[in-house]
N, C-alpha and C positions, 0 to 999 in steps of 0.2 A: 311802358312804351307810349302810352297815350299822353302822359305828362311831357315826355320828350317831344312828341309831335306838336303838342300845344305850344311848347316853348319855341320850336322851330317856326311855327306860324307867327309867333310874336317877335321873331328875330332875336331871341335870347339863346344863342347857340351854346354858350358856356353852360347855362343851366340845363339845356337839353342833353349835353354830354354828361353832366352830373346825374341826371335822371336815368340815363342808359347804364351808367356804371360800367361793369365789365360784361354785360349781357351779350353783346355781339361776339365776344371771344369765348364765353362760357357756353352759350347756347346760340350759335350762329344760325339764324333762320333768315328766310327771304326778307321778312319785315324788319328784323333788327338790323340787318346789314344795309337795307335801303335807308333806314333812318340814319344810320351812321354816315352813309354817303351824303345825305342831305345836310347833316351837321358839318361834314367836311367842306362841302360846297359853300355853306353859309359862312364858314370861318375863312373862306378865301383859299381853300386847298387847291392844289394843282390838278388839272384835268386827268393826268395819268393816275394819281392815287385814287381819285374818285372813280375812274373806270375800273381799277383793280377791285375796289370794294363792290361795285355793281356786278362785275364778272363773278365774283365769289357768291354774291346773292343769287345769281341765276342757277347755280348748282347746289345751293344750300337746301336743307330740309324745309318743308313747308310748315307754316304755323298751324295749330290745331283748328279743325273745322268740324262741322256736323257730318259724320260719316255713318252710313248704314252698315251694321255688322254683318248683315246677310248678303247684300249684293255689292257693297263698296261705293254706292252712290254718294256723292258729296252734295250737300245742300247748304245754302247760305243761312238758313234758320232751322231751328229744331222743329220737327213735326212728330206727332205721336205715331204716325204711320208713314213708312217710307214711300215717297211719291213714285219711286221706280219699281219696287217689287211688292209693295203693299203689305210688308211685314209690320206687325204691330210692335211698338216699343223696341225697335232695333237701332235707332239713331242715337249715337253717342258722340261726345266731344273728344276728339283725339287727332293725332297727326296722321294725315293720309299718307299712303305710300308715295314716294317721289314720282312715280310714273303715272299717277292718276291725274285727271283733268277735271277742273270744276265743271259740274254738269247742270246744276239748276240754281 
């Protein structure tokens, strides 16, 4: 996905689509679908198809994040101790439940 994002920034939308492959259909996450919408926009796609992709992204599962196994707190970076519940070695990289909100 990073290579696709870099190609989008460089205006190389065909290469960005190649980098994404079938990821958005095999593992549709918020990020992969948003990237596909950017590719579609860059390739001159119509507003309706871009809106459909972004609407799907809103309800797609989230990408992995640092989540505390004890309290469910989501953090932007790994910490040896959860900043919310102070549990040691409880933060792991996984997909948070859809209902959780990024908290720190």
